[in-house]
N, C-alpha and C positions, 0 to 999 in steps of 0.2 A: 374390481379385482386389483391386487397389487401390481405395480408396474416394475419392470426390470429396467433399471436405470444405470447408465455408465457415465461416470464423472471423470474427466481428464484433468488431472492436476491435484496435488495433495498439499497445496499451500494453506492459506487461511480460508478462502472462499469455498473450495471443494469440500473439505471436511465439515464446514459449518452447514452447508446444504445437506450433506450426508446425515448429519445429526437429526435434522427435522424429518427427512424422508424415511430414515430407518424407524424413527419414533412412530410414524404413521403407517408402518407396515410394508413399505416397499423393499424390494430386493435391490441393494445398491452395491455397485462395484466401483472402486476408485483406482485408476491406473496412474502411475507416476513414472516418468522416463528416467529419473535418477534411481540408482540401485537401492536407496534407503530413504527414509523419511527426511525431507529437506528441512531440518530443524536448525539451520544456521540463519544468519542475517542480523541486521542491526536493530536499533530501537524503533518500535512503532507505538502507536497509541490507539485508544478508543475514545470516541467523542460522541456527544449528542445521542441520537437515537441508536447508535451502535452499542452504547452502554446498556440501553434498555433491552435490546435484543439479547445480549449476553445474560442479562438478568432473567429474561423469560426462558432462556435455556437452562437456568438453574446453575450456571457456572460462574457467576460474578464473584462469589467469595473465593473460589479457586484462583481465578484470574487476579484478584486483588492480592492474594498471598504471593503471587509471582512477580508483582510489579516492581519496577526499578524506583528506588527512593530519590527521585529527582526533585529538587526543591524549587526550581524556577529557571529563569533565563537571565544571562548576564552578557553584556556587550562590552568588550574590552578594546583598548588601544594597543599599540605595539609594545608598550611597557607594562602591560597587564593592569593598567589603571581602569577601574570600572567607570564606564560612561553612562550606562543605563542598566537597570535590573527590574525584572518582573517576577513576582512570586507565583508559584502554582496556586490555583484555586482549589483548595481541599475542603471547602465548606460544605460541599454536596449541593450547593445552590448556584444558580446562574450558569454562565458560560465558562468553559475551560479556557485557561490562558494559553500562552505559547507552550507551556508544559501542562499536559493533561494530568488529571488525577489518576488516570490509568495508563501510565507509561510501562511498557513491557517489551522484553526482547522478542523478536519475531519467532525464534525457535521455541521459546517457552509457550507462546500462544498456540503455535502449531501443535505442540505436544499435548496441550490441554484439550484441544479439539480431537486429536487422534485418540487419546486415552478414553475420551467420552464416547467414541464411536467404534473402536476396534472390535468389540464383541458382537456388534450388530451389522457391521459393514465389512465387505471383503476388500482388502487392500492388496494391490499387485504392483510391485516395484520393478524397475529395470525394463519397462515395457511402455509403449505408447501407441496411439492410433496413427497409422501411416496414411490411411484414407478411409472414406466411408461412402456408403450408397444408400439412397432412399428410393425404394422401388414403388411401393403402393401407398405412401403417405401415412401408413400406420406403424411401420417399423423402420429401423435404421440398422444397416449391417456395417459393423466396424471391422476393419482389417488391421491387425496389429503388427508391430515390428518383428515379432518372433515367427511370423508366417501363419498364425492362427487367425480365426475370425469368429464373430458371434453376432447374434441379433438382439436388439434392444428396443424397448418402447420409447426410450428417450436418451439422447446423447447430450451431455452438458460439457461445454468447453469452458473450463476454469483454468486455462493454461497460460494466463498472464498476458501482458501487453503485446508480446510477440506471437500471439495465438495462431496455431496452425488450423485449429477448428474454425476460427473466424475466416481465414483465407478460403476455407472450403465451402462457405455459404454465401460469401459476398458475390453479388451479381457481376458479370463481366463489365469492365469499364467503370466500376465503382471508384470514386476518388480515394486518394490515399487517406486511410483512417487516422493517420498520425498528425496531430497539430504540434509542430516543432516550435518550442519556446526559446531555442537558442541557449539552453542551459545544459551543462553536463556535470555529472556527479560521480564521485568515487568514495568508497568508505572501506575501512579496515580496522583491525584491532591492534592496539599497541600496549606494551606493559604500563600499568598504572604507576605513577610516581606520587610523591607526597603532596605536591602542589595541586594535583587533580582534585577538583571538588565535585560534589553531586549537583552541579548545575549545568544547564545547557549553555555552553560558553561559545561566544561568537567573536570572530576577529575578521576584519576586512582589509584587503590590500588593493592597491591600484591595479587596473587591468581587469576589473570585473571578477576579482578572486575573493571567495569567501572560505573561511576555515572554521570548522565547528569541532568542539570536543565535548563528549558526553562520557560519563563513567557509570558502568553498570555492575561492577563487582569490585571486591577488594584488590584484585590482581590485574584487571584489564580496563582500558578506556577505549572509546571509539573515536577515530579520527575521520573527518569528512572534508573533502575538498569539493567545492561547488563553483563552477566557472561559467560566466556569461560570455559566450562566444558563438556567433551565428554562422561561422564558417561551415560550408556544406561538407567539407572533407572530414569534419569531426563526427558527422552522423554515423560513420562506420567504425569509430574508435573502439566501441565495446565489443566488436567482433574480431578485433586484432588479437594476436597472442598476448597472454597476460603480461609477459615481460615487456612487450612493446607498450602496453597500456601504462604500466608503472613508469617506464622511462619518460613517456609523454608528461605525466602528472609531475614527476620529479623536476623535469626541465622547466615547466611552466611556473612552478611554485618555488623553485630554489631562490633564496634571497628575499622572500616575501615578508619575513619578519615574524615576530612572536615565536611560536613553537613549531613553525613549519619544518625546520631542519630535523627536529626530533621525529616528527611524523613521517617525513620522507625516509629517514633511516628505518623506521618501523615497518614501512610498507615492503621493504625488501625481504623480510623474514615472516610476514604474516601468512597464516593459512586460511584467513577469512577475508577474501578480497572480492569487491564488487565494483563494477564500472558500468554506467548506463547513461544514455541520453535521457534527459527529462522531457517527456512528451505527455500529451493527452491523447486518448483514443476516443474518437468521435465517429460513429457510424449510425446510419439509419436502419441497419439490419442487425437486430439482436437475435432473431430466430428465423428458421426456415424449416418447414415441415416438422420433423421430430428432432431437430437439433436446435439448441439454445445456448447463448453465451452468458457467462456470469463473471462478475468482478472486473478486473482489469482487462480481460479479453473483450468485454463489451463496452466499458466506459471508464478507463483509467483516468482519474482526475488530475494526475501529476503529483509527485511526492511533495512539492512545495505547498499544496493545499492541506496536507496533513490528514486527508480524508480517504485515502485509498483503502485501508483496512476496514474502516467504518462502513464505507459504501458497499464493500464486498459482503460484509456480514449482514447488512440490511437487505441487500439484493437476494442473498441466500434465503433469508427468512420470508421475503415476499414471494419468491418463486415457489418454495415449498408450500406456503400458505395457499397460493392460487391452485396448485396441483391438488391439495387436499379439499379445497372448496369446490372444485369441478371434477369429481371422479368420473372417469370415462370420457372426458372431453379435454384432452391434452392441448389441442389447438386453442381453445378458449382460455385455458389456464395461461398459456404463453402470451397471448394477446393482453390479458389482464395484468400479467407481470410487468410487461413493458409499459402499459398505460399508468400503472401505479407508481413505478419507479422513475420514469423519465423526468417528471417535474423536479424531483430531488436532484437528479444527476445534472440537469441543466443549471440548477442553482449553484452547485458546488464547482462546476466547470467554468463558471462565469468569472474568469480571471481578469483583473485590471492590469493590462500589460504595462501601463505607466508606473504603477506601484512596483511591479517586478523589476523594471529597469532601474528605478530609484533604489531598490534594495541591493543592487550590484554596481556601485559607483566605479568609474574607470580612473578617477584621479583622486589625489589626496584631498583636494578641495571638496569634491563630492562626498568623500568619506567624512570630512569634518562637518559638513552640513547635516548629514544623516545622523552623526553622533549627537550634534546639538539638538536636533528635533526629537530624537529618541530620549535624550536626557531630560528635555523639557517636559515631554509627555509623562515620563515616569515621576518627575518631581511633582507634577500636578496630580499624580496618582490616577491618570486617565485609564490606563490598562486595568487597574484594580477595580475601578468603578464600573467599567464596561463588563468585566467578568462577573461582578457581583449582581448587577442589576439588569443585565440582558439575559436572553434565553438561547437555547441551542435548537430553536425550532426550524432553522434553515429556510428562511423566507416564508414561514408559515406552513411548510409541509409537515404533515403529521404521519407518524408511523401507523400503518394499518393494524387492525386487530384481527387475529385469526384464531377464534376459539377451536377450530377444527384441529389445530396443532397441539392442543392441550388436553 
């Protein structure tokens, strides 16, 4: 019989799961704490098996039509001299480079999934789950922020790296699920100027400071500050008032060189601001009874991997596939979901911390070394050769097939 399923979160993961569940006949409700669809955000991408999942959804051509025309990656010095550059791999073969063939604004991808599901899925905005109870192991009762409650066969927490649903199922005494990488990030939009190009442009300044610029439209560019700083007091920066966040970033980056002063000026008037600590989410508990975690709530790989969206979409496909494969046995479906997906997540979360430290030099000397190494690799065309002749198989992990979904 069809299941009554509640999904918490209307980002990318939740609607991607709703797509498959609605297709296989289940009654799906998506609740979102924001008053409207969260179709804001910066540039994201699809890679590897995530591209294949979207192809199986029948949405790849629509996604392609929304993609940002980013031509590649450029590494600059303070005088805008190019030290290294890597072109996007648009051949349709091999591995994606630093710029994917499928670069897209987060809001555009969210809208694609929403439009593909809105007729078969119930969306409720301005409401979220305050708490939930599991009495008999067969149902879960969700209590909402508006004072109402309802009973479901399955509750899915797709509510991001700060997931409240995850907190509700972790056993007492569970270790902190966050792996702190000592990196903090902020991004916002600034007016585009004539010198802004359609490349992912990077500049480094001493003190572990990185500056990125990306352009997604004729009128706007994206500014990113990424800071390597392990100070414990910075872990709560993203919870401070927005003006306090902006003042912190302005103070740390003032005088850093290149276009930082322009970006600092732009942050004061932007209406698209985001600040967050870069972390991984690692927990041994992905499900309990009739509650299961999806996407960043279960396994955030960290934005520096470039695989957050991809892993969320893959996870949605596998979870829906296992539910379809095991009708009447939700418990087995959840166990199989975890067994199938965990090897992939372990692979993408396996970060080399030495490389991460090398990517955020603290001195001009360290920056010069990094520029030289990057320039030499690009002169030898090593990134192009890797992209063309390697694969996206992620350690040999293969995307499962679920004929039940088609």
